[in-house]
C-alpha positions in Angstrom: 44.0 2.0 6.9 44.7 -1.0 4.6 43.0 -1.1 1.1 43.2 -3.7 -1.7 43.6 -1.6 -4.9 43.6 -2.5 -8.6 46.4 -0.5 -10.3 46.2 -2.1 -13.7 43.6 -4.4 -15.5 44.8 -8.2 -15.5 47.2 -7.5 -12.5 47.0 -8.4 -9.2 45.5 -6.2 -6.6 48.0 -4.8 -4.0 47.3 -4.0 -0.4 48.1 -0.3 0.1 48.0 2.0 3.1 46.0 4.9 2.5 43.8 7.5 4.8 40.7 6.7 6.4 37.8 8.7 4.8 36.0 11.4 6.5 32.2 11.2 6.0 30.3 14.0 4.4 27.3 15.6 6.2 24.9 13.0 4.8 27.2 10.1 4.6 28.1 7.4 7.2 31.5 5.7 7.8 31.4 2.0 8.1 34.3 -0.3 9.4 34.0 -3.3 7.0 33.8 -6.6 8.6 33.4 -8.6 5.4 33.0 -8.2 1.8 31.3 -10.7 -0.6 33.0 -11.6 -3.9 30.8 -12.0 -6.8 31.5 -14.7 -9.4 31.9 -12.0 -12.1 34.7 -10.0 -10.3 37.5 -11.9 -12.0 36.0 -10.8 -15.6 35.7 -7.4 -14.3 39.1 -6.7 -13.4 40.5 -8.7 -16.4 38.3 -8.7 -19.4 35.9 -5.9 -18.8 36.8 -3.6 -21.8 36.1 -6.6 -24.0 32.8 -7.8 -22.5 31.1 -4.5 -21.8 32.9 -1.5 -23.2 30.0 0.8 -22.7 29.9 0.4 -19.0 33.1 1.9 -17.3 35.2 1.1 -14.8 36.5 3.6 -11.9 39.9 5.2 -12.7 42.7 3.2 -11.5 44.1 2.7 -8.9 40.6 1.7 -7.7 39.2 -0.2 -4.6 36.7 -2.6 -5.8 34.4 -4.7 -3.6 30.7 -4.9 -4.4 29.0 -6.3 -1.2 30.4 -4.8 2.1 29.0 -5.3 5.6 30.2 -4.0 8.8 29.6 -1.6 11.8 28.9 1.9 11.7 32.0 3.9 13.0 30.7 7.5 12.4 28.1 9.4 10.8 27.8 12.9 9.2 26.1 15.6 11.0 22.9 15.4 8.6 22.4 11.7 9.4 19.2 11.2 11.3 18.4 7.4 11.4 21.7 5.6 11.4 24.2 5.7 14.3 27.4 4.4 15.4 27.4 0.8 16.5 24.8 -0.3 14.0 25.3 -3.6 12.1 24.8 -2.9 8.4 25.0 -4.1 4.9 26.1 -1.1 2.6 24.1 -1.3 -0.9 26.4 -0.2 -3.8 23.7 1.4 -5.8 24.6 5.0 -6.4 23.0 7.7 -8.3 22.9 11.4 -8.8 20.1 11.7 -6.2 18.5 14.8 -7.8 17.0 13.8 -11.1 13.3 13.1 -11.5 13.6 9.3 -11.2 15.8 9.8 -8.1 13.5 12.2 -6.6 10.9 9.5 -7.0 12.8 7.0 -5.2 13.8 4.9 -8.4 17.6 5.3 -8.1 18.3 2.3 -10.4 16.6 4.4 -13.4 19.1 7.3 -13.0 21.3 7.8 -16.0 24.2 7.9 -13.5 23.4 4.3 -12.2 26.6 3.0 -10.6 27.7 -0.1 -8.7 30.1 1.1 -6.1 33.3 -1.0 -5.9 32.4 -2.6 -9.3 31.2 -0.7 -12.5 29.0 2.1 -13.9 26.3 1.7 -16.6 26.7 5.6 -17.4 29.6 6.9 -19.5 29.6 9.8 -16.8 29.7 7.3 -14.0 33.3 8.4 -13.1 31.7 11.5 -11.2 29.9 8.8 -9.0 33.2 7.1 -8.4 35.1 10.4 -7.5 32.3 10.9 -4.9 32.4 7.4 -3.4 35.9 5.8 -4.4 35.7 3.1 -1.6 34.4 -0.4 -2.2 34.5 -3.0 0.2 38.1 -4.4 -0.1 39.3 -1.9 2.5 39.1 -1.5 6.4 36.6 1.8 6.2 34.5 3.2 3.7 32.0 6.1 3.2 28.5 5.7 1.9 25.2 7.8 1.5 22.8 7.3 4.4 20.1 6.1 1.9 22.5 3.0 1.1 22.4 1.5 4.6 20.5 -1.9 5.2 20.4 -2.9 9.1 21.2 -6.4 9.4 19.5 -8.6 12.4 21.9 -10.3 15.1 21.0 -13.8 13.4 22.7 -12.6 10.1 26.3 -12.9 10.2 28.6 -10.2 8.5 29.7 -13.0 6.3 26.1 -13.9 5.2 25.5 -10.3 4.7 28.2 -10.1 2.2 25.7 -12.1 -0.1 23.0 -9.5 0.2 24.0 -8.1 -3.2 22.9 -11.1 -5.3 20.1 -12.2 -2.7 18.7 -8.8 -3.0 19.1 -8.8 -6.8 17.1 -12.1 -6.9 14.4 -10.4 -4.5 14.0 -7.5 -6.9 13.6 -9.8 -10.0 10.9 -11.8 -7.9 9.2 -8.4 -7.1 9.1 -7.5 -11.1 7.5 -11.1 -11.6 4.9 -10.3 -8.9 5.8 -13.6 -7.4 3.3 -15.0 -4.8 1.2 -17.9 -3.3 0.0 -20.6 -5.5 2.2 -19.8 -8.5 4.6 -21.9 -10.4 8.1 -20.4 -11.0 10.6 -21.4 -13.8 14.3 -20.5 -12.9 16.7 -21.0 -15.6 20.0 -21.2 -14.1 18.8 -22.6 -10.6 22.1 -23.7 -9.6 23.9 -20.3 -9.8 24.2 -17.6 -7.2 21.1 -15.8 -8.4 19.3 -19.1 -9.0 19.7 -20.6 -5.6 18.6 -17.3 -4.0 15.7 -16.9 -6.3 14.6 -20.3 -5.4 14.5 -19.9 -1.7 13.0 -16.3 -2.0 10.4 -17.7 -4.2 9.5 -20.4 -1.6 9.4 -17.9 1.2 7.2 -15.6 -0.9 4.5 -18.6 -0.9 5.2 -19.8 -4.5 3.9 -23.5 -4.8 6.5 -24.9 -7.0 9.8 -23.9 -8.6 11.0 -25.6 -11.8 14.7 -25.2 -12.4 17.4 -26.0 -15.0 21.2 -26.1 -14.8 24.0 -28.0 -16.3 25.6 -29.6 -13.1 23.7 -32.7 -12.0 25.3 -32.9 -8.2 24.2 -29.1 -7.9 20.9 -29.7 -9.3 20.3 -32.5 -6.6 21.5 -30.2 -3.8 19.0 -27.5 -4.9 16.2 -29.9 -5.2 17.0 -31.2 -1.7 16.3 -27.8 -0.4 12.5 -28.4 -0.8 12.2 -31.8 -2.4 8.2 -31.5 -2.4 8.3 -28.2 -4.0 11.4 -28.1 -6.5 11.6 -30.1 -9.6 14.7 -29.9 -11.8 15.9 -30.8 -15.1 19.5 -30.8 -16.6 19.9 -28.6 -19.5 20.8 -30.6 -22.8 18.2 -33.3 -21.9 15.4 -31.8 -23.8 13.6 -28.6 -24.2 13.2 -26.4 -21.0 10.0 -24.5 -22.4 8.5 -28.1 -23.4 9.3 -29.4 -20.0 7.8 -26.6 -18.2 4.6 -27.0 -20.0 4.5 -30.7 -19.4 4.9 -30.2 -15.7 2.0 -27.5 -15.4 -0.7 -29.4 -17.4 0.2 -27.5 -20.8 -0.3 -24.1 -19.1 3.2 -22.9 -18.5 4.9 -21.4 -15.4 3.6 -18.0 -14.0 6.8 -16.5 -14.5 10.4 -17.1 -15.7 13.4 -15.9 -13.9 16.5 -16.1 -16.3 19.5 -16.4 -14.1 21.9 -17.3 -16.6 25.4 -16.5 -16.8 26.9 -14.2 -19.4 28.5 -16.8 -21.6 25.3 -18.7 -21.6 23.9 -19.1 -25.4 20.8 -17.0 -26.3 19.2 -20.2 -27.5 19.0 -21.5 -24.0 17.1 -18.4 -22.7 14.9 -18.2 -25.7 13.9 -21.9 -25.0 13.0 -21.2 -21.2 11.1 -18.3 -22.3 8.5 -20.6 -24.2 7.9 -22.1 -20.8 5.8 -19.3 -19.6 2.1 -19.4 -19.5 -0.1 -17.0 -21.5 0.0 -13.6 -19.9 3.0 -14.5 -17.8 6.4 -12.8 -17.1 9.8 -13.3 -18.2 12.4 -11.5 -15.9 15.9 -11.2 -17.0 18.3 -10.9 -14.1 21.3 -12.8 -15.6 24.3 -11.6 -17.6 23.5 -13.2 -21.1 25.8 -11.1 -23.1 24.7 -11.9 -26.9 21.6 -10.0 -28.4 18.3 -11.9 -28.1 16.2 -12.3 -31.3 12.9 -11.9 -29.7 9.6 -12.9 -31.4 7.8 -9.7 -30.6 4.4 -11.0 -32.3 4.7 -13.9 -30.0 4.9 -11.5 -26.9 2.0 -9.8 -28.3 -0.2 -12.8 -28.8 0.5 -14.4 -25.6 0.5 -11.1 -23.7 4.0 -12.0 -22.3 6.0 -9.4 -20.6 9.9 -9.4 -20.8 11.3 -7.4 -18.1 14.9 -6.4 -17.4 15.8 -6.4 -13.7 19.0 -4.7 -12.4 19.8 -4.8 -8.7 17.2 -3.7 -6.0 16.3 -0.8 -3.8 17.6 -0.5 -0.3 14.1 -0.8 0.9 13.9 -4.2 -0.6 17.2 -5.2 0.7 15.8 -4.4 4.2 12.9 -6.6 3.4 15.3 -9.4 2.9 17.1 -8.6 6.2 13.7 -8.7 7.9 13.2 -12.1 6.3 16.2 -13.4 7.8 15.3 -11.8 11.2 11.9 -13.6 11.5 13.3 -16.9 10.1 11.1 -16.7 7.0 14.6 -16.6 4.8 17.3 -19.2 6.2 20.9 -18.5 5.0 22.4 -21.5 6.4 22.6 -23.0 2.8 25.6 -20.8 2.4 29.1 -22.3 2.5 31.2 -19.5 3.6 34.9 -19.3 2.5 36.7 -16.5 4.2 39.9 -14.8 3.2 42.1 -12.0 4.7 42.5 -8.9 2.9 46.0 -10.0 2.1 44.7 -12.9 0.0 42.1 -11.1 -2.1 43.5 -12.1 -5.2 43.5 -15.8 -4.4 39.9 -15.3 -3.4 38.7 -13.6 -6.6 40.4 -16.2 -8.7 39.0 -19.1 -6.6 35.6 -17.6 -6.7 35.6 -17.9 -10.4 36.5 -21.6 -10.5 34.5 -22.7 -7.4 32.2 -25.9 -7.7 29.7 -25.1 -5.1 27.8 -22.9 -7.4 25.1 -20.8 -5.9 25.8 -22.2 -2.3 29.3 -20.7 -2.3 30.0 -17.6 -0.3 33.4 -16.0 -0.7 34.1 -13.3 1.4 37.2 -11.0 2.2 37.8 -10.0 5.9 39.5 -6.9 6.1 
């Protein structure tokens, strides 16, 4: 099969011919039809040691590709509920599978937490990469059966290639306990996580979404998704926290989703946190890289919860797919930009500079 592999950081990937993997008893073999490209992929393969030295990448040469979708080609002898021909998204979340938190179904709390085709949060994550060395930038890949999300017929493989970030937004909203009658404040509403969080919040019954961003054109496009329920403010035109309080009768939003990028200043996040109501929740799902000086007495006095949210469970991914199946979530907002595997380097560099923000959907088609 063909696979795009990174042989050295900062250099282009090469398309190599390697053997098709054989699934182990509890694994599935998926023929990849599309693999989404996350905005941060260019930073991972070019600048990662500088940005996050404690989060290792796989040994090179490595096959990257975070968000694969395709058709099940074969299954191991111990696989019971997945069968050849199934249309699926493959969640890249990998863990040891046998520690206390894994046995409790909380794989993202495992010390071996690794995003296959991307990076690990564990210094011992190479063990996981050794077990599952195939990301989505190849024609076939193996994955554990617990990572499989069945996708409906009304979801294209290209749209499914966005499920990683959509699911991550959904996981953040679950931490926020988003529901009917609430007001949400989404900091970074025009980005990939921000747009997805907005649509999922509305689908969950949230009454209003307040959002901030820097690009006026993208802010307008987000507001047009639901003009009567979405209000936006351009960052730099005033305090986000004060604006959110003014739009809610002085109370503040029920929860804040911080979906800012890695290079966003911490002051922006601190300001948005002040827009939450007493007893509210602040969920960080973005990548702000600098340390955050938090006023813990304010957290205590106001009974505000600050929650870190990383990825989502396979069950939550299935819930998102089911929302698409029923029409509760409409993915037609995505602007798909497909590239053949031979153009993977152009796709990665183009995604990093794309002007469509969270509406853009770059995918590689192996």
